[in-house]
BAFI-720547 format. One record per residue (C-alpha): x, y, z. Coordinates in steps of 0.1 Angstrom, whole numbers, plus 2048, in hexadecimal, padded with zeros to 3 digits. Example, Ala and Ser with C-alpha at 12.3 -4.5 7.8 and 13.67 -1.06 7.14 Angstrom:
2
<xx: 87B	yy: 7D3	zz: 84E> .
<xx: 889	yy: 7F5	zz: 847> .
END
This chain:
213
<xx: 800	yy: 800	zz: 800> .
<xx: 81D	yy: 818	zz: 808> .
<xx: 82A	yy: 813	zz: 7E4> .
<xx: 808	yy: 81C	zz: 7D6> .
<xx: 804	yy: 83B	zz: 7EB> .
<xx: 827	yy: 846	zz: 7E1> .
<xx: 81F	yy: 841	zz: 7BC> .
<xx: 7FF	yy: 855	zz: 7C0> .
<xx: 812	yy: 871	zz: 7D1> .
<xx: 82B	yy: 870	zz: 7B4> .
<xx: 80E	yy: 873	zz: 79C> .
<xx: 7FF	yy: 890	zz: 7AF> .
<xx: 820	yy: 8A3	zz: 7AF> .
<xx: 824	yy: 89E	zz: 78A> .
<xx: 800	yy: 8A9	zz: 784> .
<xx: 804	yy: 8CA	zz: 796> .
<xx: 826	yy: 8D1	zz: 785> .
<xx: 819	yy: 8CB	zz: 762> .
<xx: 82E	yy: 8C0	zz: 744> .
<xx: 853	yy: 8C9	zz: 749> .
<xx: 868	yy: 8B0	zz: 736> .
<xx: 871	yy: 8B7	zz: 712> .
<xx: 876	yy: 898	zz: 6FD> .
<xx: 88A	yy: 890	zz: 6DE> .
<xx: 87F	yy: 86D	zz: 6D5> .
<xx: 899	yy: 856	zz: 6C6> .
<xx: 894	yy: 84E	zz: 6A1> .
<xx: 89B	yy: 832	zz: 688> .
<xx: 8C0	yy: 82B	zz: 687> .
<xx: 8C8	yy: 839	zz: 6A9> .
<xx: 8D9	yy: 823	zz: 6C2> .
<xx: 8C1	yy: 816	zz: 6DC> .
<xx: 8CA	yy: 81E	zz: 701> .
<xx: 8DA	yy: 802	zz: 715> .
<xx: 8CB	yy: 80B	zz: 737> .
<xx: 8C9	yy: 7F5	zz: 756> .
<xx: 8A6	yy: 7EC	zz: 761> .
<xx: 897	yy: 7D3	zz: 77A> .
<xx: 885	yy: 7B3	zz: 774> .
<xx: 865	yy: 7AB	zz: 788> .
<xx: 87A	yy: 797	zz: 7A1> .
<xx: 890	yy: 7B5	zz: 7A7> .
<xx: 8AE	yy: 7A8	zz: 793> .
<xx: 8C0	yy: 7C3	zz: 77F> .
<xx: 8C4	yy: 7BE	zz: 759> .
<xx: 8D1	yy: 7D3	zz: 73C> .
<xx: 8B7	yy: 7DB	zz: 721> .
<xx: 8D0	yy: 7D1	zz: 706> .
<xx: 8CB	yy: 7AC	zz: 711> .
<xx: 8A8	yy: 7AE	zz: 703> .
<xx: 8B3	yy: 7B2	zz: 6DE> .
<xx: 8D2	yy: 79D	zz: 6E0> .
<xx: 8C2	yy: 77F	zz: 6CF> .
<xx: 8A6	yy: 78E	zz: 6BA> .
<xx: 896	yy: 7B0	zz: 6B2> .
<xx: 883	yy: 7BE	zz: 6D0> .
<xx: 863	yy: 7D1	zz: 6D3> .
<xx: 867	yy: 7E9	zz: 6F1> .
<xx: 847	yy: 7F7	zz: 6FF> .
<xx: 84C	yy: 814	zz: 717> .
<xx: 82D	yy: 817	zz: 72E> .
<xx: 821	yy: 83A	zz: 737> .
<xx: 819	yy: 832	zz: 75C> .
<xx: 809	yy: 817	zz: 771> .
<xx: 7E8	yy: 829	zz: 778> .
<xx: 7DE	yy: 830	zz: 755> .
<xx: 7BF	yy: 821	zz: 745> .
<xx: 7D0	yy: 823	zz: 724> .
<xx: 7EB	yy: 80C	zz: 731> .
<xx: 7D1	yy: 7F2	zz: 73A> .
<xx: 7C2	yy: 7F4	zz: 717> .
<xx: 7E5	yy: 7F0	zz: 708> .
<xx: 7EA	yy: 7D1	zz: 71D> .
<xx: 7C9	yy: 7C3	zz: 710> .
<xx: 7D3	yy: 7CA	zz: 6EC> .
<xx: 7F5	yy: 7BB	zz: 6F2> .
<xx: 7E4	yy: 79A	zz: 6FD> .
<xx: 7D5	yy: 799	zz: 6DA> .
<xx: 7F4	yy: 7A3	zz: 6C7> .
<xx: 811	yy: 792	zz: 6D9> .
<xx: 810	yy: 771	zz: 6C8> .
<xx: 813	yy: 782	zz: 6A6> .
<xx: 830	yy: 796	zz: 6B2> .
<xx: 842	yy: 777	zz: 6BF> .
<xx: 83A	yy: 764	zz: 69F> .
<xx: 84A	yy: 781	zz: 68C> .
<xx: 86A	yy: 77C	zz: 6A0> .
<xx: 867	yy: 799	zz: 6B9> .
<xx: 871	yy: 798	zz: 6DD> .
<xx: 857	yy: 7AD	zz: 6F0> .
<xx: 85E	yy: 7BF	zz: 710> .
<xx: 84B	yy: 7D9	zz: 724> .
<xx: 85D	yy: 7F4	zz: 738> .
<xx: 847	yy: 801	zz: 753> .
<xx: 84E	yy: 81D	zz: 76C> .
<xx: 84E	yy: 812	zz: 790> .
<xx: 860	yy: 7FC	zz: 7A8> .
<xx: 862	yy: 7D6	zz: 7A0> .
<xx: 847	yy: 7CD	zz: 7BA> .
<xx: 82D	yy: 7E5	zz: 7AC> .
<xx: 836	yy: 7DC	zz: 788> .
<xx: 832	yy: 7B7	zz: 791> .
<xx: 810	yy: 7BC	zz: 79F> .
<xx: 805	yy: 7D2	zz: 781> .
<xx: 811	yy: 7B7	zz: 768> .
<xx: 7FE	yy: 79C	zz: 77A> .
<xx: 7DE	yy: 7B0	zz: 77E> .
<xx: 7DE	yy: 7B9	zz: 759> .
<xx: 7E9	yy: 797	zz: 74D> .
<xx: 808	yy: 7A5	zz: 73B> .
<xx: 816	yy: 787	zz: 728> .
<xx: 83A	yy: 792	zz: 723> .
<xx: 85A	yy: 79E	zz: 734> .
<xx: 852	yy: 7BD	zz: 748> .
<xx: 86F	yy: 7D2	zz: 755> .
<xx: 86C	yy: 7EC	zz: 771> .
<xx: 87A	yy: 80F	zz: 76C> .
<xx: 873	yy: 823	zz: 78C> .
<xx: 882	yy: 844	zz: 77F> .
<xx: 877	yy: 843	zz: 75A> .
<xx: 89B	yy: 83E	zz: 750> .
<xx: 893	yy: 82A	zz: 731> .
<xx: 878	yy: 843	zz: 726> .
<xx: 890	yy: 860	zz: 728> .
<xx: 8AC	yy: 84C	zz: 718> .
<xx: 895	yy: 845	zz: 6FA> .
<xx: 88E	yy: 86A	zz: 6F8> .
<xx: 86A	yy: 86A	zz: 705> .
<xx: 85E	yy: 889	zz: 718> .
<xx: 83E	yy: 898	zz: 724> .
<xx: 81F	yy: 89B	zz: 710> .
<xx: 80E	yy: 8BD	zz: 710> .
<xx: 7EF	yy: 8C3	zz: 726> .
<xx: 7D9	yy: 8C1	zz: 706> .
<xx: 7E7	yy: 89F	zz: 6FD> .
<xx: 7DF	yy: 891	zz: 71F> .
<xx: 7BF	yy: 8A3	zz: 729> .
<xx: 7AE	yy: 8A5	zz: 707> .
<xx: 78F	yy: 892	zz: 714> .
<xx: 78F	yy: 8A0	zz: 738> .
<xx: 778	yy: 8BA	zz: 745> .
<xx: 785	yy: 8DD	zz: 73B> .
<xx: 78A	yy: 8E8	zz: 75F> .
<xx: 7A3	yy: 8CC	zz: 765> .
<xx: 7BC	yy: 8DE	zz: 74F> .
<xx: 7C4	yy: 8F5	zz: 76B> .
<xx: 7D8	yy: 8D9	zz: 77A> .
<xx: 7CD	yy: 8E2	zz: 79D> .
<xx: 7D5	yy: 8CD	zz: 7BC> .
<xx: 7AF	yy: 8CB	zz: 7C2> .
<xx: 7A8	yy: 8BB	zz: 7A0> .
<xx: 7C6	yy: 8A4	zz: 7A3> .
<xx: 7B9	yy: 897	zz: 7C4> .
<xx: 797	yy: 893	zz: 7B5> .
<xx: 7A5	yy: 87E	zz: 799> .
<xx: 7B8	yy: 868	zz: 7B1> .
<xx: 797	yy: 861	zz: 7C5> .
<xx: 784	yy: 85A	zz: 7A5> .
<xx: 79D	yy: 840	zz: 79A> .
<xx: 79E	yy: 830	zz: 7BC> .
<xx: 778	yy: 82D	zz: 7BA> .
<xx: 77D	yy: 81A	zz: 799> .
<xx: 795	yy: 801	zz: 7A9> .
<xx: 7B7	yy: 80E	zz: 79E> .
<xx: 7D0	yy: 829	zz: 7A7> .
<xx: 7DF	yy: 846	zz: 794> .
<xx: 805	yy: 844	zz: 796> .
<xx: 826	yy: 850	zz: 78A> .
<xx: 829	yy: 86C	zz: 770> .
<xx: 809	yy: 879	zz: 761> .
<xx: 81A	yy: 889	zz: 743> .
<xx: 833	yy: 870	zz: 736> .
<xx: 830	yy: 864	zz: 712> .
<xx: 82C	yy: 841	zz: 707> .
<xx: 842	yy: 832	zz: 6EC> .
<xx: 849	yy: 811	zz: 6DB> .
<xx: 869	yy: 809	zz: 6C9> .
<xx: 877	yy: 7EC	zz: 6B5> .
<xx: 89C	yy: 7E7	zz: 6BB> .
<xx: 8B1	yy: 7D1	zz: 6A3> .
<xx: 8CA	yy: 7B8	zz: 6AF> .
<xx: 8E6	yy: 7D1	zz: 6A9> .
<xx: 8D6	yy: 7E8	zz: 6C3> .
<xx: 8C9	yy: 802	zz: 6AA> .
<xx: 8A5	yy: 80E	zz: 6A9> .
<xx: 893	yy: 801	zz: 68A> .
<xx: 871	yy: 811	zz: 692> .
<xx: 867	yy: 82C	zz: 6AB> .
<xx: 842	yy: 831	zz: 6B3> .
<xx: 83B	yy: 84D	zz: 6CB> .
<xx: 818	yy: 852	zz: 6D7> .
<xx: 808	yy: 875	zz: 6D1> .
<xx: 7EF	yy: 86F	zz: 6ED> .
<xx: 7E5	yy: 854	zz: 705> .
<xx: 7CF	yy: 83F	zz: 6EE> .
<xx: 7E5	yy: 842	zz: 6CF> .
<xx: 7EA	yy: 81C	zz: 6CD> .
<xx: 7FF	yy: 80F	zz: 6B0> .
<xx: 7F2	yy: 7F9	zz: 695> .
<xx: 802	yy: 7D7	zz: 69A> .
<xx: 809	yy: 7D5	zz: 675> .
<xx: 824	yy: 7F0	zz: 679> .
<xx: 838	yy: 7DA	zz: 690> .
<xx: 832	yy: 7BA	zz: 67D> .
<xx: 83E	yy: 7CA	zz: 65D> .
<xx: 85D	yy: 7D7	zz: 66F> .
<xx: 864	yy: 7B5	zz: 67D> .
<xx: 861	yy: 7A6	zz: 65A> .
<xx: 87A	yy: 7BF	zz: 64C> .
<xx: 891	yy: 7BA	zz: 669> .
<xx: 892	yy: 794	zz: 663> .
<xx: 89B	yy: 79A	zz: 63F> .
<xx: 8BB	yy: 7AE	zz: 648> .
END
């Protein structure tokens, strides 16, 4: 419970501050970052291990209290066998400590390797930054755009009543990248807003082209 409360407080702090991090997402041909992350059991691993044997699809989760993340997990359940059949190693990078990421992965039936990144190290290394207020709150009541403490607390209570908790950084972008075995980015997909889910055909075509090289 203490971890959840800490994550909610982290979210509330980011809400009130608003977007602050400028991003410059990596592009095709750039070297992928070799950052150290944590497996669900707490063991440390370097991200480069993921693409050592085959091209990897890296999914960078926005935060662990986002309804869009749960929808992405649902979609991934439908897509993952096609990705694997195409020769992709699929890994999710989720902000949070390993214990909280472990619980999130189990609750959402995430069927693949999920790495914990408490400080958004991977997101920043891939060049992701903050969305604008408009990109996050496009479907929220207009008065919420004042980013007040009052409205932030109201959102936390609303999500609790629905059975989940807001957490982490409200403004962080989502992104998904295919990395070749040589450690270079073959495809970069950066979300323009929370529900900007990629068409699986984009990744399957990239996997086919990667296998041909």
